[in-house]
C-alpha positions in Angstrom: 73.8 -70.7 -47.1 75.1 -67.2 -48.2 76.0 -64.7 -45.7 73.8 -61.7 -44.8 75.3 -58.3 -46.5 77.1 -56.2 -44.1 77.0 -52.4 -44.5 79.0 -49.3 -43.5 76.0 -46.9 -43.4 77.4 -43.7 -42.0 80.4 -42.2 -40.5 80.5 -39.0 -38.3 83.7 -37.1 -36.8 85.0 -34.3 -34.4 88.0 -32.2 -34.3 88.9 -30.8 -31.1 89.6 -26.9 -30.5 90.6 -24.4 -33.1 93.2 -25.1 -36.1 96.7 -24.6 -34.9 98.9 -23.1 -37.7 102.3 -24.4 -38.7 103.8 -21.0 -37.4 103.1 -22.1 -33.8 105.6 -24.9 -34.1 107.9 -22.8 -36.3 108.6 -20.6 -33.1 109.9 -23.7 -31.0 112.0 -25.6 -33.8 115.3 -26.5 -33.4 118.0 -28.0 -35.5 118.0 -31.7 -35.7 119.3 -34.3 -38.1 115.8 -35.0 -39.5 114.5 -31.4 -40.0 114.9 -31.6 -43.8 113.3 -34.8 -44.1 110.4 -35.0 -46.2 108.4 -37.3 -43.8 108.1 -34.0 -41.4 107.1 -31.3 -43.6 104.5 -29.8 -41.7 100.8 -29.1 -42.8 99.3 -25.8 -42.6 97.1 -26.5 -39.6 96.3 -29.4 -37.3 94.0 -29.7 -34.1 95.0 -30.7 -30.6 92.9 -32.5 -27.8 92.5 -30.2 -24.9 94.4 -31.0 -21.5 91.1 -32.3 -19.9 89.5 -34.1 -23.0 89.6 -37.8 -22.6 89.3 -40.4 -25.6 85.7 -41.1 -24.4 84.8 -37.3 -24.7 86.2 -37.1 -28.2 84.2 -40.4 -29.3 81.0 -38.8 -27.6 81.4 -35.9 -29.6 82.2 -37.7 -32.8 79.1 -39.5 -32.4 76.6 -36.8 -32.4 76.3 -36.9 -36.2 75.3 -40.3 -36.3 72.7 -39.6 -33.4 71.3 -36.6 -35.4 70.9 -38.7 -38.3 69.7 -42.1 -37.3 68.5 -41.3 -33.8 69.7 -42.1 -30.2 68.0 -45.5 -30.2 70.2 -46.7 -33.0 73.3 -46.0 -31.1 71.7 -47.2 -27.7 70.7 -50.7 -29.4 74.4 -51.2 -30.7 75.2 -55.0 -30.4 79.1 -54.6 -31.0 81.4 -52.0 -30.0 84.7 -51.9 -31.5 87.2 -49.2 -30.5 90.9 -47.9 -31.1 92.5 -45.1 -29.1 96.0 -44.1 -30.3 97.1 -43.1 -26.6 94.8 -44.7 -24.2 93.7 -42.6 -21.2 94.5 -45.5 -18.9 97.6 -47.9 -19.3 95.4 -50.8 -18.1 92.3 -50.9 -20.1 90.9 -49.4 -23.6 88.1 -46.8 -23.9 85.2 -49.3 -24.8 83.6 -49.7 -21.4 83.6 -46.0 -20.9 82.3 -45.2 -24.6 79.4 -47.6 -24.1 78.2 -46.1 -20.8 78.7 -42.4 -22.1 76.4 -43.3 -25.4 73.8 -45.2 -23.2 74.9 -48.4 -25.0 74.7 -52.2 -23.6 76.7 -53.9 -26.4 76.9 -57.8 -26.3 80.5 -57.5 -27.3 83.2 -54.9 -26.8 86.5 -55.0 -28.2 89.4 -52.6 -27.9 91.9 -53.0 -30.6 95.3 -51.6 -30.6 97.2 -53.6 -33.2 95.6 -51.6 -36.1 97.3 -48.3 -35.7 96.5 -46.1 -38.7 94.7 -49.0 -40.3 92.4 -49.5 -37.2 89.4 -48.6 -39.0 89.8 -51.1 -41.6 90.5 -53.6 -38.9 87.5 -52.8 -37.1 85.3 -52.9 -40.2 86.7 -56.4 -40.9 85.9 -57.6 -37.3 82.5 -55.9 -37.3 81.7 -57.6 -40.6 82.7 -61.3 -39.4 81.0 -60.8 -36.1 77.6 -59.5 -37.8 77.7 -61.9 -40.4 78.1 -64.7 -38.0 75.0 -63.7 -35.9 76.7 -61.5 -33.2 74.0 -59.0 -33.7 72.5 -56.5 -36.2 74.6 -53.4 -35.6 78.4 -52.4 -34.8 79.9 -49.1 -34.0 83.6 -48.6 -34.9 85.2 -45.8 -32.7 88.5 -44.4 -33.3 90.3 -41.7 -31.2 93.5 -40.0 -32.1 94.8 -37.9 -29.4 98.6 -38.1 -29.2 99.3 -34.9 -30.9 98.3 -32.7 -28.0 99.4 -34.9 -25.5 103.0 -36.4 -26.6 103.9 -34.1 -29.3 103.1 -30.7 -27.4 105.3 -31.4 -24.5 108.0 -28.7 -24.2 110.8 -31.2 -24.9 109.3 -32.8 -27.9 107.6 -29.9 -29.6 110.8 -28.6 -30.7 111.5 -31.8 -32.7 110.9 -32.1 -36.6 108.4 -34.9 -35.8 106.1 -32.7 -33.6 104.5 -30.5 -36.4 103.0 -33.4 -38.3 100.3 -35.0 -36.0 97.0 -33.8 -35.3 93.9 -35.1 -33.3 90.4 -35.9 -34.1 88.0 -38.7 -33.7 85.3 -40.5 -35.7 82.8 -43.4 -35.5 81.2 -45.7 -38.3 77.9 -47.3 -38.2 77.9 -50.9 -39.3 74.8 -52.9 -39.9 73.1 -56.1 -41.5 71.9 -54.6 -44.7 72.7 -54.2 -48.3 72.4 -50.1 -48.0 76.0 -49.6 -48.4 77.6 -52.9 -48.7 81.3 -54.0 -47.7 82.5 -55.5 -50.7 85.7 -57.0 -49.7 88.4 -56.5 -47.1 92.1 -57.6 -47.0 94.0 -57.4 -43.8 97.8 -58.3 -43.6 100.1 -58.7 -40.5 103.8 -58.2 -41.1 105.0 -59.7 -37.9 108.8 -59.1 -38.9 108.4 -55.5 -38.5 106.7 -55.4 -35.2 108.7 -53.2 -32.8 110.4 -51.2 -35.4 108.5 -48.2 -34.4 109.8 -47.4 -31.0 109.1 -44.9 -28.3 111.9 -43.5 -26.3 113.0 -40.8 -23.8 116.4 -38.9 -23.4 117.9 -40.5 -21.3 116.5 -43.7 -22.3 114.1 -45.6 -20.1 111.1 -47.8 -20.4 107.9 -45.8 -21.2 106.4 -46.3 -17.7 109.3 -45.6 -15.6 109.8 -42.1 -14.2 112.4 -39.8 -15.5 113.6 -36.3 -16.5 113.0 -36.5 -20.4 109.8 -36.5 -22.3 108.9 -39.4 -24.3 109.0 -39.2 -28.4 109.1 -41.7 -31.4 112.6 -42.8 -32.0 113.0 -41.8 -36.0 116.3 -42.2 -37.6 117.3 -41.7 -41.3 117.5 -45.5 -41.6 114.1 -46.1 -40.0 112.5 -43.7 -41.9 114.0 -45.2 -45.3 112.3 -48.6 -44.2 108.9 -47.2 -43.5 108.8 -45.3 -46.6 109.7 -48.4 -48.6 107.1 -50.5 -46.7 104.3 -48.0 -47.0 104.9 -47.2 -50.5 104.6 -51.0 -51.2 101.9 -52.2 -48.8 99.2 -49.9 -49.3 98.8 -50.2 -53.0 99.3 -53.8 -52.5 96.4 -54.4 -50.4 94.1 -52.1 -52.3 95.0 -53.8 -55.8 94.3 -57.2 -54.0 91.0 -56.0 -53.3 90.2 -54.6 -56.8 91.5 -57.7 -58.3 89.1 -59.8 -56.4 86.4 -57.7 -57.2 87.3 -57.1 -61.0 87.8 -53.4 -60.4 90.0 -51.4 -62.6 91.3 -47.8 -61.4 88.6 -46.2 -63.3 85.9 -48.1 -61.3 87.3 -46.7 -58.0 85.1 -43.4 -57.3 87.1 -42.4 -54.3 90.2 -43.8 -52.4 90.8 -42.8 -48.6 93.9 -43.4 -47.0 95.6 -42.6 -44.2 97.8 -39.4 -44.5 101.3 -39.6 -42.8 102.7 -37.0 -45.1 102.3 -35.5 -48.8 104.7 -38.0 -50.1 102.9 -41.0 -49.4 99.6 -39.5 -50.6 101.2 -38.7 -53.8 102.9 -42.0 -54.3 99.7 -44.2 -53.3 97.6 -42.4 -55.9 100.2 -42.6 -58.5 100.6 -46.4 -57.8 96.9 -46.8 -58.0 96.7 -44.9 -61.4 94.2 -42.4 -59.7 93.8 -38.6 -60.2 94.4 -36.2 -57.2 90.6 -35.3 -57.4 89.6 -39.2 -56.5 91.9 -39.4 -53.6 90.6 -37.5 -50.7 92.6 -36.0 -47.9 92.9 -33.4 -45.2 96.5 -33.4 -44.4 96.8 -29.6 -44.8 93.8 -28.9 -42.4 94.4 -31.7 -39.9 97.8 -33.1 -40.3 98.5 -37.0 -39.7 95.3 -38.1 -38.0 96.9 -41.8 -37.6 94.0 -44.2 -37.5 91.2 -41.6 -37.3 92.4 -40.4 -40.8 90.4 -42.6 -42.8 86.7 -42.3 -41.0 87.5 -38.4 -40.8 88.3 -38.1 -44.3 85.3 -40.2 -45.5 82.9 -38.2 -43.4 84.4 -34.9 -44.9 84.4 -36.3 -48.5 80.5 -37.3 -48.0 79.7 -33.8 -46.6 81.4 -32.2 -49.6 79.7 -34.4 -52.1 82.9 -36.0 -53.2 81.2 -39.3 -53.3 77.8 -40.2 -54.5 75.6 -43.0 -54.1 76.7 -45.9 -56.3 80.3 -45.1 -55.9 82.8 -47.8 -55.0 85.1 -46.1 -52.1 88.4 -47.7 -51.5 90.0 -47.4 -48.1 93.7 -48.5 -47.4 96.3 -47.8 -44.8 99.4 -49.3 -43.1 100.3 -49.1 -39.5 103.3 -48.1 -37.4 106.5 -49.0 -39.2 104.8 -51.5 -41.6 103.8 -54.2 -39.3 100.0 -54.1 -40.4 98.2 -53.0 -43.4 94.5 -53.3 -44.9 92.0 -52.2 -47.5 88.6 -52.4 -47.7 86.0 -51.2 -50.5 82.5 -50.4 -50.2 79.6 -49.5 -52.5 78.4 -46.2 -51.1 74.8 -46.0 -50.5 74.2 -42.4 -49.9 73.8 -40.6 -46.6 70.3 -39.9 -45.0 69.8 -36.3 -44.7 
């Protein structure tokens, strides 16, 4: 018996606050050994979550576009809720329960994912497709919140570092249903366990993340680590995208739009060149939003649809890698068009 087709029928997104220009960070910048590294060339703008804004708040705001287009009842009747929050509001549990309550949902399955990182939307889509195809329900909501820019990188002791000017905050949701409206054609997810733990969170003086202390926490980048991350990211994202394309019999000319995570301009350029795609078919918002981590793919897909950069019938290839290269994924859908 063939499986029922599963579709990503719509996405909706939210950016908090007013755009923050690069000049804001320039006034705090101090000299450090990574100041000139290409990884940390700042975007023109980014957004920051408000001090009193939770991940649940962000997802609720991101979901409004879906509610407007599909109705409140579609959201309330979701069977499967899959969430990822870059910086959980509580260290003990994810945002799934709070999101379900805020949106009036009573899903039979709630999963809070954390290992997907910048590829969390693809991981969530893979889990949603498997659950729905197996009969776990008729619809799923994938909810991604990136909220670390305004909370970690805006700390006074961190914002002077070269890494602080790159991240931006935002949230997005994706609606997945058992239908052939906008079918998921194929997905590839790979875990590279040998790289797990290569991205580390540290403080000065060093301590465990949960221990009290005088220094603010930040990501422990070094030139050596950056070299490894660049090599892994440059290889992994094209590999998973090409794997999906090969299984589907697609050539570069068959891909209508490529949507990736957006750590920096170097990765964006290298990925489209490796996949032999012109810049016009690789959509990003790096200069408007910075590095959006896991929210990057669904936010960019939402923007691309709104700007008519993708049309009904186009193949959309989504691809990303996470952390220091411990996870990567790609997914292809045939976009069916957005309801007005």
